[in-house]
C-alpha positions in Angstrom: 0.0 0.0 0.0 1.2 3.5 -0.8 1.3 5.7 2.3 2.0 9.4 2.0 5.5 10.6 3.1 5.5 13.7 5.2 8.7 15.6 6.0 8.2 18.1 8.8 9.7 19.8 11.9 9.4 17.6 15.0 8.6 20.7 17.0 5.4 21.4 14.9 3.9 18.1 13.6 1.2 18.7 11.0 -1.2 16.0 12.4 -4.3 16.1 14.5 -4.4 15.1 18.1 -4.0 11.3 18.6 -3.7 10.8 14.9 -1.5 7.7 15.5 -1.9 4.7 17.8 1.8 4.5 18.5 4.8 6.8 17.8 8.4 5.8 17.8 11.3 8.2 18.3 14.8 6.8 18.5 17.9 8.9 19.0 16.4 12.1 17.9 15.6 14.3 20.9 19.3 14.8 21.8 19.8 16.6 18.5 16.9 19.1 18.6 16.8 22.7 19.7 13.9 22.1 22.1 13.4 18.4 23.0 10.6 19.3 25.5 8.5 20.8 22.7 9.2 17.8 20.4 8.3 15.4 23.2 5.0 17.3 23.8 4.2 17.1 20.1 4.9 13.4 20.0 2.5 12.9 23.0 -0.1 15.1 21.2 -0.1 13.1 18.0 0.3 9.6 19.5 -2.0 7.8 21.9 1.1 6.0 23.1 4.8 5.8 22.1 8.4 4.9 22.6 11.4 7.2 23.0 15.0 6.1 23.1 18.0 8.4 23.8 21.6 7.8 24.9 22.1 7.8 28.7 24.2 10.2 30.7 26.8 7.5 31.2 27.2 6.9 27.4 27.3 10.7 26.6 29.8 11.7 29.4 32.2 8.8 29.5 32.1 6.6 26.4 31.3 8.2 23.1 29.2 11.3 23.2 28.7 12.8 19.8 29.5 16.4 18.9 26.1 16.8 17.3 24.2 16.1 20.5 22.9 19.3 22.1 21.3 17.6 25.1 22.0 14.8 27.6 18.6 13.3 28.4 18.1 11.3 31.5 15.2 9.3 32.8 14.1 9.3 36.4 11.0 7.3 37.2 8.4 8.2 34.6 10.0 11.5 33.6 12.6 12.8 31.2 15.1 15.5 32.1 17.2 17.5 29.7 20.6 19.1 30.3 22.8 21.0 27.9 25.5 18.7 26.6 29.1 19.5 27.7 31.9 18.1 25.8 33.9 15.3 27.4 35.5 12.5 25.4 37.5 9.8 27.1 37.5 7.5 24.2 38.0 8.5 20.5 34.8 9.1 18.6 33.8 5.6 17.8 31.0 6.0 15.2 33.3 7.0 12.3 35.9 4.4 11.4 37.8 6.9 9.2 38.2 9.3 12.2 39.8 6.9 14.6 43.2 5.3 14.2 43.5 1.8 12.8 44.8 0.5 16.1 41.4 1.3 17.6 39.5 -1.1 15.3 40.1 -4.2 17.4 39.5 -2.3 20.6 36.3 -0.8 19.2 35.0 -4.3 18.2 35.6 -5.6 21.7 34.1 -2.5 23.4 31.1 -2.7 21.1 30.5 -6.3 22.1 30.7 -5.3 25.8 28.5 -2.2 25.3 25.9 -4.2 23.5 25.8 -7.0 26.1 25.5 -4.4 29.0 22.9 -2.4 27.2 20.7 -5.3 26.2 20.8 -6.8 29.7 21.1 -3.7 32.0 20.0 -0.8 29.8 22.9 1.5 30.9 23.6 3.0 27.5 20.1 3.7 26.2 17.2 5.4 27.9 14.0 3.6 27.0 10.9 5.7 27.7 7.3 4.7 27.1 4.2 6.9 27.3 
């Protein structure tokens, strides 16, 4: 089935209230100018939804990205936003070209450890349902 494609600003979604049964937002809020406004828009257009963002631990100590404007944390059933401050303890790991070749093996091992820890203990990704 052909569905219309709509490109729009997350801060101003052109849909009626509760237009969708479920909305999914993964690794977007930390890039936006106003994540609170975007969150309220997602709640407005969706009856329920899922939001995922990097955790404070991931952003501060492992591989926070330069493009991230916010560090978003989850406490109970609420999300909190703080302006991101730059602190990199490991080389930027998302871009193979940007890191030295000697880091490729280390990156692969760290990636396995990170994935195991995140899948089992959710310490690198905030998962938020509304």
